[in-house]
MIDO-168621 format. One line per 5 residues: number of its first residue (from 1); their letters; for each residue y, z, x of N, C-alpha, C, O. Coordinates in steps of 0.02 Angstrom, whole numbers. Atoms other than C-alpha are relative to their C-alpha. Last residue first. Layout:
<pts>
NUM> A> Y,Z,X,Y,Z,X,Y,Z,X,Y,Z,X ~ ...
</pts>
This chain:
<pts>
277> NKVSG> 28,-60,-29,501,708,-669,54,43,32,39,96,59 ~ 24,-43,54,591,587,-783,-27,65,28,-17,118,-1 ~ -58,-35,29,686,516,-635,-22,48,-54,6,102,-60 ~ -24,-53,-44,525,477,-541,57,39,-31,61,100,-24 ~ 49,-52,-14,432,382,-677,27,57,41,12,115,26
272> LTLGS> 16,-38,61,581,288,-747,-48,56,15,-40,112,-10 ~ -57,-38,25,649,240,-576,-18,41,-62,-2,100,-65 ~ -19,-56,-41,487,191,-492,54,43,-30,50,104,-29 ~ 56,-45,-11,408,83,-626,19,61,41,-4,116,26 ~ 12,-40,60,572,7,-686,-56,50,11,-53,106,-15
267> ILYKS> -60,-38,18,622,-49,-512,-13,45,-60,-1,105,-57 ~ -20,-51,-47,451,-99,-446,57,44,-25,53,105,-24 ~ 14,-67,27,377,-190,-596,30,56,43,31,114,21 ~ -35,-7,64,456,-360,-561,-12,69,-31,25,90,-76 ~ -69,-20,-11,402,-341,-380,38,10,-65,84,50,-68
262> TYMFL> -14,-65,33,217,-341,-429,74,21,6,92,74,-18 ~ 28,-2,67,179,-525,-395,20,64,-37,31,62,-98 ~ -36,48,42,297,-540,-248,-25,2,-72,14,-7,-119 ~ -66,-27,14,226,-380,-173,40,-47,-45,74,-24,-91 ~ 7,-54,49,48,-443,-189,68,29,-19,80,44,-77
257> IVVPI> 20,31,63,93,-606,-101,-6,53,-55,18,43,-110 ~ -58,35,28,189,-514,35,-17,-31,-67,23,-28,-114 ~ -46,-51,26,43,-394,62,61,-33,-31,85,-11,-84 ~ 26,-28,63,-81,-538,76,46,52,-30,53,56,-91 ~ -2,47,56,33,-627,204,-29,29,-65,4,24,-116
252> ALLLS> -55,-19,45,63,-479,320,1,-44,-62,33,-26,-112 ~ 23,-54,43,-108,-503,399,55,26,-46,42,65,-92 ~ 47,26,50,-57,-673,466,-21,55,-49,-31,41,-108 ~ -34,44,47,97,-603,553,-47,-24,-56,-28,-24,-114 ~ -47,-40,40,7,-456,632,36,-43,-51,45,-22,-108
247> AAAFM> 37,-35,52,-137,-567,688,46,40,-45,36,42,-105 ~ 24,50,49,-19,-684,781,-38,33,-57,-28,16,-115 ~ -57,22,41,70,-538,865,-22,-50,-53,0,-46,-111 ~ -22,-58,38,-92,-460,927,56,-19,-47,56,-1,-106 ~ 43,-3,58,-155,-632,979,18,59,-44,11,56,-105
242> GYETQ> -8,62,38,-5,-650,1093,-42,0,-63,-17,-14,-118 ~ -59,-4,43,-4,-469,1148,8,-62,-43,31,-57,-100 ~ -9,70,22,-181,-471,1215,57,-4,-51,46,-9,-111 ~ -6,4,72,-168,-303,1304,15,-72,-20,59,-104,9 ~ -42,52,28,-225,-274,1482,-2,2,-76,-49,27,-106
237> FQGQM> -38,34,-52,-300,-143,1597,45,-55,-27,92,-76,8 ~ -24,-47,-49,-372,-13,1479,47,-32,51,93,-1,75 ~ 49,-25,-48,-386,-131,1334,31,48,49,90,63,45 ~ -33,-40,-52,-283,-164,1179,-53,31,45,-91,74,24 ~ -30,47,-48,-360,-304,1077,35,36,57,54,5,107
232> SDIGL> 50,17,-51,-473,-174,993,26,-50,51,-5,-60,103 ~ -1,-53,-51,-319,-107,903,-49,-15,56,-39,5,113 ~ -53,18,-48,-308,-276,817,8,55,52,33,43,107 ~ 12,63,-34,-477,-246,738,53,-16,51,38,-32,109 ~ 47,-13,-54,-453,-62,699,-13,-63,40,-23,-60,101
227> PWTFL> -32,-43,-50,-296,-102,600,-46,16,59,-23,18,116 ~ -45,33,-46,-385,-254,522,37,47,48,48,28,105 ~ -56,28,38,-533,-160,453,50,-28,49,42,-21,110 ~ -69,-13,-17,-689,-139,560,48,-31,-51,39,-88,-73 ~ -33,-28,58,-857,-146,472,74,14,13,108,44,-30
222> EKKTI> 4,49,54,-941,-262,598,32,25,-65,40,-14,-112 ~ -49,53,-10,-876,-150,737,-2,-52,-57,49,-81,-74 ~ 32,64,-15,-973,1,674,52,-56,3,95,-61,-41 ~ 21,1,-70,-882,169,686,-32,-67,20,-32,-85,79 ~ 32,63,-16,-784,179,525,-15,-3,75,31,1,116
217> IVRAI> 58,13,43,-749,358,471,-39,-62,20,-100,-62,20 ~ 47,-56,1,-633,424,607,-65,-18,-37,-119,-2,-15 ~ 25,-12,-67,-540,264,650,-53,55,1,-99,52,41 ~ 50,52,-16,-525,218,466,-30,11,69,-90,0,79 ~ 61,-15,37,-440,384,429,-54,-51,16,-112,-32,24
212> IYDSW> 29,-64,-22,-312,359,568,-67,14,-35,-117,29,-2 ~ 37,6,-63,-275,173,541,-39,64,16,-96,60,38 ~ 24,-62,-33,-211,153,365,-39,-16,64,-77,-64,68 ~ -36,-14,-62,-109,-1,318,-26,61,38,2,79,90 ~ -11,59,-42,-220,-79,185,28,18,69,8,-10,120
207> ATMFS> 61,20,-34,-289,81,108,13,-55,52,-17,-56,105 ~ 29,-60,-31,-124,161,62,-62,-18,40,-72,7,96 ~ -32,-9,-65,-49,-11,33,-26,62,36,-29,63,97 ~ 21,55,-44,-173,-48,-107,28,11,70,-8,4,120 ~ 69,-15,-19,-142,122,-187,-27,-53,48,-63,-37,96
202> FLFTI> 0,-59,-45,46,94,-185,-71,15,24,-81,29,83 ~ -28,20,-64,29,-82,-258,-2,58,50,-21,48,108 ~ 48,44,-32,-88,-24,-397,25,-20,70,-14,-20,118 ~ 56,-42,-21,28,120,-439,-53,-41,37,-79,-20,88 ~ -21,-33,-61,177,2,-441,-54,47,26,-60,56,86
197> GVAPK> -8,49,-54,89,-110,-566,19,33,66,-9,16,118 ~ 67,18,-23,29,35,-674,4,-49,58,-35,-45,106 ~ 26,-57,-39,208,101,-683,-70,-15,26,-87,4,82 ~ -39,-8,-62,276,-69,-737,-27,56,44,-35,47,105 ~ 16,49,-51,130,-98,-858,41,7,64,14,1,118
192> ALPLI> -2,-32,-66,158,64,-953,-15,-48,56,-29,-26,112 ~ -69,-22,-13,204,-19,-1118,7,30,70,63,35,96 ~ -43,59,-11,39,-115,-1118,73,19,16,106,-15,53 ~ 11,31,-65,-53,51,-1089,42,-63,11,68,-72,65 ~ -34,-35,-54,25,140,-1238,-6,-37,67,43,-45,102
187> LDYFV> -70,-13,11,-15,27,-1385,36,29,61,90,6,79 ~ -34,53,36,-183,-59,-1368,75,10,-5,113,-38,-8 ~ 8,65,-32,-267,46,-1233,40,-56,-34,62,-102,0 ~ -21,-1,-70,-200,216,-1287,-3,-70,31,46,-93,62 ~ -73,-7,-2,-211,186,-1473,26,-4,71,76,-36,85
182> KVIPA> -28,65,19,-388,122,-1453,76,1,2,109,-46,23 ~ 14,45,-55,-438,280,-1359,30,-69,-14,60,-100,31 ~ -48,-12,-54,-351,392,-1485,-10,-48,58,38,-68,91 ~ 18,-55,-44,-449,317,-1630,48,4,59,82,-44,75 ~ 27,23,-65,-356,204,-1752,-19,61,43,18,110,44
177> GDILG> 72,-10,-6,-339,269,-1930,-31,-22,66,-92,-20,73 ~ 34,60,25,-167,201,-1973,-76,4,8,-112,-41,-13 ~ -7,-1,73,-98,377,-1952,-36,-59,-31,-64,-54,-86 ~ 48,-49,26,-167,377,-1774,3,5,-76,-49,13,-108 ~ 66,29,-5,-72,217,-1735,-54,46,-26,-101,24,-58
172> SEEID> 5,54,50,91,286,-1803,-69,-33,2,-97,-50,-50 ~ 10,-31,67,64,448,-1707,-6,-54,-54,-43,-45,-101 ~ 69,-21,7,40,351,-1546,-13,28,-69,-66,15,-99 ~ 41,60,-2,205,260,-1563,-73,18,-9,-109,-16,-46 ~ 4,28,67,293,419,-1619,-44,-62,-2,-76,-77,-53
167> IPITD> 65,-19,28,251,496,-1450,-9,-27,-71,-65,-28,-97 ~ -3,-45,59,397,402,-1377,-70,13,-28,-111,-32,-34 ~ 23,38,58,360,327,-1203,-1,47,-61,-34,99,-59 ~ -56,39,27,467,412,-1070,-19,-40,-62,24,-65,-97 ~ -47,-45,34,336,548,-1039,58,-38,-32,88,-15,-81
162> FYGKL> 26,-12,67,210,411,-1000,45,47,-40,50,41,-101 ~ -13,61,40,320,360,-854,-26,9,-71,7,-11,-119 ~ -70,6,15,327,537,-784,16,-61,-43,59,-58,-86 ~ -15,-54,47,139,556,-796,74,-4,-21,90,3,-80 ~ 21,22,66,118,386,-714,14,53,-53,31,37,-110
157> LWISF> -39,58,21,220,433,-561,-17,-20,-72,28,-30,-112 ~ -68,-22,15,145,606,-545,43,-57,-25,82,-48,-73 ~ 3,-40,62,-31,536,-559,70,24,-20,89,22,-78 ~ 10,45,57,5,401,-430,-1,37,-66,27,14,-116 ~ -63,35,15,78,525,-306,-6,-44,-61,39,-47,-103
152> PLASS> -53,-47,20,-75,637,-318,66,-33,-17,95,-19,-70 ~ -1,-26,69,-202,493,-325,58,48,-15,89,40,-68 ~ -50,33,41,-163,397,-164,9,32,-69,61,21,-101 ~ -65,-5,-32,-253,511,-41,56,-29,-44,112,-4,-44 ~ -23,-69,5,-402,538,-156,69,9,32,107,52,11
147> SYVIV> -18,-13,70,-418,350,-176,26,71,-8,75,83,-43 ~ -64,31,14,-412,325,13,23,13,-72,82,25,-84 ~ -53,-33,-37,-549,452,44,68,-29,-16,116,8,-28 ~ -9,-67,27,-663,388,-94,58,36,35,99,67,2 ~ -35,6,64,-635,207,-41,12,69,-31,65,81,-59
142> VKIYI> -71,14,-13,-680,249,139,39,-4,-65,95,20,-68 ~ -32,-58,-33,-843,333,91,75,-11,8,115,32,-8 ~ -9,-51,52,-890,195,-32,35,61,30,79,90,-1 ~ -53,22,46,-862,62,101,15,53,-53,73,67,-67 ~ -64,-16,-31,-963,159,229,57,-19,-47,107,16,-51
137> SIIKM> -48,55,-6,-1114,150,113,66,25,30,97,71,4 ~ 20,47,-53,-1244,286,148,54,-52,12,70,-67,69 ~ -15,68,23,-1168,430,51,-14,-48,57,13,-41,112 ~ 53,47,-22,-1254,591,102,9,-69,-31,-38,-100,-55 ~ 14,41,59,-1133,702,3,-54,-52,13,-83,-80,-33
132> KALLV> 43,-39,44,-1144,827,146,-18,-39,-64,-70,-27,-94 ~ 65,-7,-33,-1076,699,270,-49,38,-45,-108,21,-49 ~ 36,63,7,-936,651,150,-69,4,32,-116,-27,7 ~ 17,10,70,-882,833,136,-40,-64,-10,-90,-64,-46 ~ 55,-46,16,-889,860,324,-23,-10,-72,-83,-10,-86
127> YLPIL> 59,25,-36,-782,705,355,-61,43,-15,-115,17,-27 ~ 25,60,34,-659,755,219,-64,-26,33,-111,-47,0 ~ 32,-19,65,-641,931,289,-29,-60,-37,-83,-56,-65 ~ 61,-38,-12,-615,859,467,-32,23,-66,-92,12,-75 ~ 53,42,-27,-490,725,416,-66,38,8,-118,15,-15
122> LMTAP> 54,7,49,-382,831,301,-60,-38,28,-112,-43,-6 ~ 28,-66,15,-263,897,433,-61,-5,-46,-103,40,-47 ~ 41,-22,-56,-236,720,500,-32,68,-12,-85,83,14 ~ 68,26,5,-179,661,329,-44,25,56,-105,33,46 ~ 10,62,-36,-27,774,332,-73,-22,-1,-119,20,-5
117> LMQSV> 46,-7,-57,-17,906,195,-8,-67,35,-22,-117,2 ~ -36,-28,-57,138,900,85,-44,7,62,-19,19,116 ~ -37,54,-33,57,782,-40,37,25,62,58,-16,103 ~ 47,39,-41,-71,916,-84,35,-57,37,10,-79,89 ~ 9,-34,-64,72,1027,-143,-46,-39,47,-36,-40,107
112> LLFIM> -62,7,-39,119,903,-278,-7,31,69,15,3,118 ~ -6,70,-22,-58,888,-342,61,-11,43,59,-48,92 ~ 51,10,-52,-75,1078,-345,3,-72,26,-2,-83,87 ~ -26,-31,-61,88,1092,-442,-48,-11,59,-27,-25,115 ~ -54,42,-24,25,968,-571,30,27,65,48,-11,110
107> GLKRG> 29,62,-27,-139,1063,-587,54,-46,28,44,-75,81 ~ 27,-17,-65,-49,1230,-607,-29,-63,34,-24,-72,94 ~ -56,-7,-47,54,1157,-748,-24,15,70,3,-11,119 ~ -37,63,-3,-102,1095,-840,57,4,51,62,-38,96 ~ -6,24,-69,-213,1243,-798,40,-63,8,41,-93,62
102> PFNFR> -6,-53,-51,-268,1275,-977,2,-30,71,-40,-71,89 ~ 65,-30,-14,-238,1122,-1087,9,52,55,58,49,92 ~ -9,-68,-27,-88,1041,-1171,-69,31,9,-108,37,-39 ~ 43,-54,24,-112,854,-1194,18,66,34,35,68,94 ~ 6,-6,73,11,709,-1187,-38,62,-24,-28,83,-81
97> SFAYG> -60,13,38,82,693,-1012,-6,20,-73,42,44,-103 ~ -52,-49,-18,-54,776,-909,63,-10,-42,100,39,-54 ~ 23,-66,22,-187,676,-1002,52,53,15,67,96,-27 ~ -7,-3,73,-91,513,-982,-21,69,-27,10,96,-72 ~ -71,-2,17,-70,541,-796,12,5,-74,57,41,-96
92> ASVAL> -25,-67,-14,-255,584,-776,74,7,-18,95,58,-46 ~ 32,-48,44,-315,426,-862,29,70,9,46,104,-39 ~ -22,14,69,-190,312,-777,-29,51,-48,7,77,-91 ~ -69,-24,7,-221,395,-608,26,-12,-71,62,30,-98 ~ 0,-73,3,-410,374,-621,70,27,-12,79,75,-49
87> ITSVF> 36,-20,60,-397,189,-664,1,76,-8,14,102,-62 ~ -42,15,59,-263,158,-533,-33,23,-64,-1,52,-108 ~ -56,-47,4,-359,248,-395,43,-11,-61,65,37,-93 ~ 25,-67,14,-520,154,-428,58,49,-9,58,88,-57 ~ 28,-2,67,-435,-16,-441,-23,71,-18,-7,96,-72
82> ATLIS> -53,9,49,-323,7,-289,-26,6,-71,5,38,-114 ~ -41,-61,2,-463,79,-183,54,-5,-54,65,42,-91 ~ 41,-52,33,-579,-66,-227,40,65,-7,37,97,-59 ~ 3,18,72,-439,-190,-184,-42,51,-38,-22,72,-93 ~ -66,-11,31,-401,-103,-18,-2,-15,-75,27,23,-114
77> ILLSN> -14,-72,5,-583,-88,36,65,13,-38,68,58,-80 ~ 50,-31,43,-625,-269,-3,15,74,-10,15,98,-67 ~ -13,20,69,-463,-337,69,-48,35,-48,-28,59,-101 ~ -62,-32,22,-482,-238,231,14,-16,-74,33,28,-112 ~ 12,-72,6,-664,-288,255,62,36,-28,57,78,-72
72> KLWLF> 44,-11,57,-627,-471,220,-11,74,-12,-8,97,-69 ~ -39,13,61,-477,-474,338,-43,14,-62,-19,44,-110 ~ -47,-55,9,-575,-393,478,39,-7,-65,49,41,-102 ~ 40,-58,16,-716,-518,453,44,62,-10,34,100,-57 ~ 14,4,71,-590,-660,448,-45,57,-23,-43,77,-81
67> FPKKI> -59,-14,40,-522,-607,617,-16,1,-75,5,46,-111 ~ 24,4,70,-690,-595,705,56,16,-50,52,63,-89 ~ 0,-64,35,-606,-631,874,-26,-9,-71,-14,-62,-101 ~ 25,-53,-45,-636,-772,999,-5,68,-34,-41,112,-10 ~ 60,19,-37,-623,-921,881,-30,60,38,-91,71,35
62> FLDKY> 53,22,46,-500,-869,745,-66,-12,36,-120,-3,7 ~ 11,-53,49,-385,-767,858,-58,-17,-47,-98,26,-64 ~ 43,-50,-31,-406,-894,998,-16,57,-48,-70,86,-45 ~ 67,29,-7,-337,-1030,885,-48,51,30,-105,59,6 ~ 30,2,67,-190,-921,832,-70,-29,4,-115,-5,-31
57> NQFTF> 16,-69,20,-151,-878,1014,-32,2,-69,-77,42,-81 ~ 64,-19,-29,-166,-1063,1061,-19,71,-20,-78,86,-29 ~ 36,-37,53,-26,-1110,942,-68,24,24,-112,40,-16 ~ 68,22,15,86,-1160,1086,-29,42,-56,-9,100,-67 ~ 35,-41,50,268,-1151,1139,-68,-30,-17,-79,-91,-10
52> NEPII> 72,14,-5,317,-1241,1298,-40,42,-49,-94,68,-32 ~ 14,62,-36,489,-1158,1291,-76,-7,10,-110,41,25 ~ 1,-1,-74,499,-1022,1162,-14,-68,30,-40,-113,-3 ~ 55,45,-18,551,-1048,981,-2,-5,76,42,-36,105 ~ 51,-11,52,656,-896,935,-61,-43,13,-118,-19,8
47> SLDTS> 4,55,48,752,-899,1100,-56,11,-49,-109,37,-31 ~ -14,-23,68,777,-728,1179,-2,-57,-51,13,-45,-110 ~ -35,53,37,695,-766,1348,7,21,-73,-41,42,-105 ~ -60,-29,31,644,-602,1429,42,-52,-37,97,-37,-59 ~ -63,33,-15,467,-666,1465,58,35,-37,49,60,-92
42> MVKNY> -50,-50,-19,325,-540,1452,68,-31,18,110,1,49 ~ -7,-50,53,212,-658,1354,56,49,15,92,70,-30 ~ -71,-11,13,243,-799,1476,12,50,-56,65,52,-86 ~ -35,-20,-61,73,-815,1562,75,11,-10,110,26,38 ~ 24,-65,-24,-23,-812,1396,41,24,61,53,84,68
37> PRLSI> 62,5,-40,80,-952,1321,-17,67,30,26,111,35 ~ -6,4,-73,211,-897,1195,-67,-10,33,-117,18,11 ~ -2,70,-22,195,-939,1011,4,-8,75,0,-64,101 ~ 63,34,20,137,-767,951,-2,-72,23,-56,-101,27 ~ 54,-21,-45,277,-687,1052,-65,-35,-17,-104,-52,28
32> TFIRL> -12,30,-66,407,-788,957,-56,17,48,-81,-27,84 ~ 17,71,6,334,-740,788,8,-35,67,-33,-77,85 ~ 74,2,2,341,-557,839,-24,-72,-4,-72,-91,29 ~ 23,-13,-68,523,-582,888,-76,-1,4,-104,-25,53 ~ -10,61,-39,559,-664,720,-23,10,72,-51,-37,103
27> IPYVT> 53,46,22,484,-514,631,4,-65,39,-47,-94,58 ~ 64,-19,-31,594,-398,734,-58,-45,-19,-102,-59,21 ~ 2,15,-72,747,-502,682,-65,24,33,-94,-15,72 ~ 33,64,-16,711,-501,495,-9,-10,75,-58,-40,96 ~ 68,4,27,747,-319,452,-38,-62,25,-96,-58,42
22> VIIAI> 40,-54,-29,899,-288,563,-73,-4,-23,-118,13,15 ~ 10,16,-70,969,-458,514,-45,53,33,-91,36,71 ~ 47,57,-4,943,-426,328,-16,-16,73,-74,-27,91 ~ 66,-25,17,1024,-253,340,-52,-55,5,-108,-43,28 ~ 23,-40,-57,1174,-327,432,-71,26,-13,-113,25,32
17> LLLIY> 16,47,-53,1193,-460,297,-27,37,61,-75,15,92 ~ 63,32,17,1183,-328,161,-22,-49,54,-82,-53,70 ~ 53,-49,-9,1317,-226,248,-69,-29,-17,-118,-16,18 ~ 8,-10,-72,1428,-379,262,-56,50,15,-96,38,60 ~ 36,58,-27,1398,-423,80,-10,6,75,-62,-14,101
12> ILMVK> 69,-2,24,1446,-248,23,-41,-57,29,-97,-47,51 ~ 34,-54,-37,1602,-248,132,-73,4,-20,-117,13,22 ~ 12,25,-68,1656,-416,61,-38,52,42,-83,34,79 ~ 54,50,4,1635,-352,-117,-18,-26,70,-76,-34,86 ~ 61,-36,16,1740,-198,-78,-60,-46,-3,-113,-31,24
7> LIKKL> 22,-34,-60,1873,-302,8,-65,38,-11,-108,41,33 ~ 24,52,-45,1885,-415,-145,-27,31,65,-80,12,89 ~ 66,21,22,1894,-264,-261,-29,-53,46,-89,-54,60 ~ 47,-55,-11,2038,-190,-162,-71,-19,-20,-118,-3,16 ~ 20,-3,-70,2130,-357,-153,-52,54,13,-97,44,53
2> NM> -50,-23,-47,2135,-380,-341,-30,6,70,-90,-1,81 ~ 29,-53,-41,2018,-489,-444,51,22,53,75,-20,92
</pts>
């Protein structure tokens, strides 16, 4: 290996190291704040493990706050949103990829344009629409809104991925006498697992990390999701930064677990679907 290649490799590793530090350091600071006693939250000490560290913030989070209720509500809404959005996106993406029907191109353009609108502009129309639908369950209301928010991107992603799958596979199944539904579920859907995985992850994160829509629709404290829950720790005269930091770290665990499970689908699911489009 010549000197030029060695310097290139060293530069790449240095940049990666800098990126890791920039990414990890804020998380370490949050961890530090979660271990500080209440009277030392505003300390300027830069040590990762603070002096006289304590786990009292974690204990208070479980005892004084309905943390597990926030977690349950968020998981329930996010999982329901991911399943509903993924099922609808898979069906719509396959239809846009394989069938010619009136309004096909216009529909894809409409889905793309809808992604350009900020969520805040849609709050009032969505609120009025849900009110007129007379849906009693808050969970169903929130899932409908989150699913509609995640669908345009998911449909475009899956449509592009289905375009990469040769149509000969379906034709061979149809020649053997299998119905189109069986061909789709037995032959096409298994090949689209990477795109389905990234769609599920994207839909889950759409619901999991949202604050604005939840603030408008969810008004009862017993139905609070975690963004609304930790927001309640911020008062007019004081903010419980220790518990805030502890909750932030604990609530990142489900996302990390889901990401680790679906990470093998990320590269192929994003690149094939997006490049094709």
